[in-house]
N, C-alpha and C positions, 0 to 999 in steps of 0.2 A: 421966709428964706426958701431957696430952692432945695431940691432933694439932697444934692451933694453936701450943701452947707448944713442941712439938718442932721444928716448921718454923722458928719464930722463932729458936730457940736454935741451930739448925744453921748452922755457917759455910758460906757458899755462894760460888759463882762465877756470873758472868753472862757467858757466852761468845758470845752471839749477840744483839747489840744495835746497831741502826742509830741513830746519834746524831741524825740528822734526825727519825726516828720516835719519839724519846724526849723531845723538848722538853717541859718541864713546861707544863701547861695555863695555869698562872698567869702564865707569861712571855708566852704568846700573848695573854692578856687585857690585858696592858699595851700591846699594839699597837693593839687595837681592842676596847674593852669591849663594843660592841654585837655585832660579828661573833662574838666568843668568849664571849658572855654565858652560854651554856648548854653543858654537856658534850655531845659528839657522841652521836647515837643509837646509834652503833656500840659504845658502852660498855655497853649493856644486855646482860645475860647471855644472852638468847635471840636477840640480833641475829646475822644472817648476811649477809655480802656476797654480791651476786649472782654475782660473779666477781672475778678478780684486777684486771681493768681498773677496775672500780668502786672497789675499794680503793685502787689507785694514784692515781686522780684525786682521791679524797677526801683521801688523805694529802698529796699535793702541794699541794692547795688550802689545807690547814691550815698546813703548815710552811714553804713557800717564802717567804712574807712575812717570816718571822723570820730565815732564814739568808742574810743579805746581807753579812756581813763576818766576819773571823776573831774579832773581839771578841764577836760574837753567838754564835759557836760556843763560845767560852770560857765565856761567861756561862751558856749552856744546859748545857754539860758539867759545869761546877762544881756547878750545882744537882742534876743527875742523879746525879753521883757521891756527893755528900754524902748524898742520900736513900738511895742503895744502901748506903752504909756505916752510916749511923745508924739506918735503919728496917728494913733487910732483912738485916743481918748479912752483907753481901757483902764479901769480902776481895780479890777479883780480878775485873777486868772486861776484856773484849775488845770494842771497839766499832769500827764502820766508818763512814766518810763516803763519799759518792757522788762519783765522778769527774765526773758531770754538772754539779755545782756549779762545778767548775773550768772545764769546757768551756763551759757556757752562762751561768753566773753571773759568770765572770771573776774569781773569787777565787783567789788563789794557794794551791795545794794544800799546798805545803811549810809555809806559814804556818798553814793549817787544822790540819794534823797537830800542829804545835807548840802551837796554841791549845787543842786538846783534851787533849793529853798533859799540859800544865802545869796543867790544871784539877784534876788528881788531888789529893785531900786526903791528909793524913798517915794512914797505916794502910790505904790502898787502893792496890793495884797496878793500873795501867791500861796496856793495850796498844792501839795504834791501827792500823787497817787502812784501805787505800784500796780501794773496791769499783768494779770495772769491769763494764759490760755487755759482752755477747759481741762486739758490733760497735763497741767504743769507740775503736778505733785509727783515726785519720784525720789529715788535715793539721793540724787544729786541736789535736789532742791528743798527737801522736807525741812532741813534745819533752818534755813533762812525764811522759809514760808511760816514756820511755827513761831519764829522770833520777830518777824517784821512788825507785829503789833506794838512792840516795845521801842521801835525806832523813833527818836525824838522828832525828827523832821518829816515823818511820813504821816499824812493827814487822812489817808483812806486807801481803799483798794478798788480795782476795776476788773471786770471780766472781759478779756480780749479774745480775738480769734474766731475760728469757724463756728458759726451759729448752729450748724447741723450736728455738731458733736454733742453728746449728752452731758448733762451736768453730773459731776462725780461727787460722792459723799464728802470728800475733803472740803470742797468749796462751800457747801452748806454750813459746815462747822466753822470755817474761817470767817465767812461773812457774818455769822451769828456773833462771834467773838468781837468783831469790829463794831457791829451794831450795838451790842451790849455795852461797849466802851464809849458809845456816843460819837463814834467817828463816821464819816460819810462813806457809804458804799454805793458802787455803781455797777452797771453791766452793759456791754454792747449787746443790743437785741433789737429786732424789728427793722433791721436794715435790709438783709437778704431773706431772712425767715419771717414768717407771718406772726399773727397774734398768739398762736399756741406757745411759741418760745418766749415771747414777752411775758405771757401769763406765768410761765415757769419761774423766770427770774424774779418776778414780782412776789410770788407766793413762797418759793423755796429759799430765795436769797434775801427777801425783804429789803430790796434795794430802795434807796431814797432818790436815785437818779438813774435814768436810762439814757445811754449814749445812742443816739438816733431814735429808734422807737416809733417812727412815724407810721409804720404799717399797722399800728393799733387802730388806725382810723377805719379799718375794714371790719371792726367788731365793736359795736357800740357798747356792749356790756363791759368790754375791756376798757374802753375809753372812760366809762363811768367809774370803773374800779381805780384806774390811774388817777382820775380827778379826785375821787373821794379819799384816796390815800395821800394826796398832796405830792405825788411824784412829779418831778420835772424831767422833760425830754430835752436833751441837749442835741439839737438837730444841726445838720451840716449840709446846706443846700447845694453848693457847688461840688462838694465831694460826691454827693449822691447823684448829681447829674453826670459827672465824668466817669463814675463807676457804673452807669446805666441802671441804677436803682429806679430812676425815673427817666422818661424820654425827654421831658422838658420841665422847666420850672413851673409852668402852668399846671402840671400834674402834681407838683410837690404839695403835700396837704397841710402846710403850715397855717395858711389862712383858715382852713376848716377847723383845725385843732384849736387855734386861738379863739375862734368864734364859739367853740364848745367849752371854753374856759379851761382848756388843758394848759398847764404851765409849760412853756417852751422857751428855749434860748437859741440864739443863732451863733454858729461857731465855724471854724475853718478846718478842723480835723488834722490834715497833713499838708500844710501849705507849700512845702518844698516840692511836693509832687503835683499839686493842683495849680500852683501859681496864683493863689488867691490871697487877698487881704480880707480882714474882717469887714472892712468897708464894702468890698465887692459882694460879699454874701448878703449884707443888709440891702445893698442897692438892687441886686438881681431879684430878690423876693418882692421888692416894691415895684420894680418896673415890669416884671414878668409873672409875678405870683399873686397879685391882687392885694398886697399889703399896703395899707395907708400909713401915713406918718403916725397916726394914733396907734395903729397896730404895732409899728416898730417900737414905739415908746413903751407899749404894754409888754412887749417881749424883753426889752431892756430892764423893765421893772421886775419881771420874773427872775432875771439873772441875779439881781441884787437881793431879791427876797430869798433866793436859794443859797446865797453866799454864806460861807462859814466864817462869820465875823460877829463882833459884839453889836448889840442893838443900837448903840449910839452912832457907830459908823454907818450901819445900814440906814438909819433914819436920815443921816446927812445926805447920803446918796439919793435916797428916794425924794428928799426935799428938792434936790437939784432937778430931778425929773419932773417934779410937780411944777416948778417954775417954767420949765420948757413947755409943758402941757398947757399951762395957763395962757401961753401966747399962741397956741395953735387954734386955727379956725376949725369949727366943728366938722367942716367938709374935708379937711386935709387928711 
């Protein structure tokens, strides 16, 4: 089969998806048909943001008007998940929501987690994470931060925000509590900062997953440590390209990392800003990043191996991939 057919047929995971940054454009259009009449210029293939600040402002300007209640979270998540299941052949999703919505928007975080989790359609496993900025702990937030480990529908936590800011003691304590409870912990690292910050989150937060993390490739001792710890990097090719993390997909080190047996997954990040489908991210690393069909299948396998599901479900997904692999020519 050709590349498009192969990617479409491949069972996939989406392990790095910000629910605020994934709101469908058609839902935004219901808010204000004039403001959202035309798709953003950032959807153009050749568009590049000047820097992260420009991206952040545009993203917030687009999505903040939508996310005003748990009901809005549920409606958006329901549409996102249905699309991933029906059009992208995704079987498992990990998505995060921002603690700033709780702090500044006044929406109950426990209710948001429930709204997102219960939006999952039949046939799609969804795990929900709460993302904190480095300096998120303060008098306004400490109560819900300390309590979030008890939220029934919250599966883990993630570190968001500016990588140049130092880790604060509260985060080490909270991440330890979640790790000790057997929940999944993540951190955004190695997108704009280099190996030193990745090493910090690996050792201080003991994360199981790194969102992005591709700059570890510049330090082989760190690559080895990530590999030995079984950490998975949830990378986002088109996001990194449009944010000028790399100048071209040919520079994106996914192929090198997979060749070194680093566990990686392919993801979209904030598709309402980048205009990407998961299909697009798989395709661009194949056409411009040196990834073969066997490589893409290996990445899909990593996603299911990292998934927070029971072993019987994992085995059934991996068996599907095995059947597809058995029909691939060795040269593909």
